[in-house]
N, C-alpha and C positions, 0 to 999 in steps of 0.2 A: 316923898312915898305917898301921900293921899291924894296928889294929881294924879300917879299911875293906878290908885284906883279907881278914881272916879272915872277916869278914861276908859278903863277894862270895864266897869260896870256900863259905862253909856254903850259901848260897843255890843256887850252880852244883852241889854236892853233893846236895840236894833236889832237884833238876831232873833231875837225870841217874840220882838213884833213882826218881821216879816214870817217865821213861820207860823205865828197864832193865825195873820191874814191868809196865808196861803191855805190852811186847814179851812178855817172858816168859811172862806169862799167856797170849797168843793164842798159844804155843808150844806150852804144855801144853793149852788147850782143843783144838786141831788136830791137835795128835800129831804135830807138825812137827819133822822133824829141824834141826840147828841149822847153815844154810849159807848164805851170802851171799845168794842167789837167795830164799832162804824169808825171811830178816831182811829184806830189800829189800819183799817182799810183806806183810809182819807192817806198816813203815813205813809203806806205802800204804793201809792196813786201818784203819789207826789215827792217819790224817793227820799223818805224822810226816816226809814225804818230805824237807823241809830238812835231815834229820840222815842222807841218806844217805852218807856215808863211809867210807872202808875204817877210820879212827881210829876211828869209835862201832861199827863191827862187833868190831874185836877187842877193845875194850872191852867192849862186850856179851859175847862170849865167855869172856872174863875174869873176868868176875862170874855168868855160866853156868855155870861150872866150877867155880867157887868154893862157887857156894850150891848145888850136886848135891852137892860132896863134903861139905859140913857137913850135909847133909840126910841121909846114908847113917848 
């Protein structure tokens, strides 16, 4: 059971990373501020509307800030 959980978690993390990268690139290409409205626009532009939740937005901000901090 533990092995199955690890595989599922690994798949989920890869999917989340792919979504984050897609949205992050959209923000960078269009010089957008990280706001909820721009996040929703990016989701619609990338056809990811089903991920339009506040938790996904907070997760994106967390990863976005971490990436900006690491890049400095």
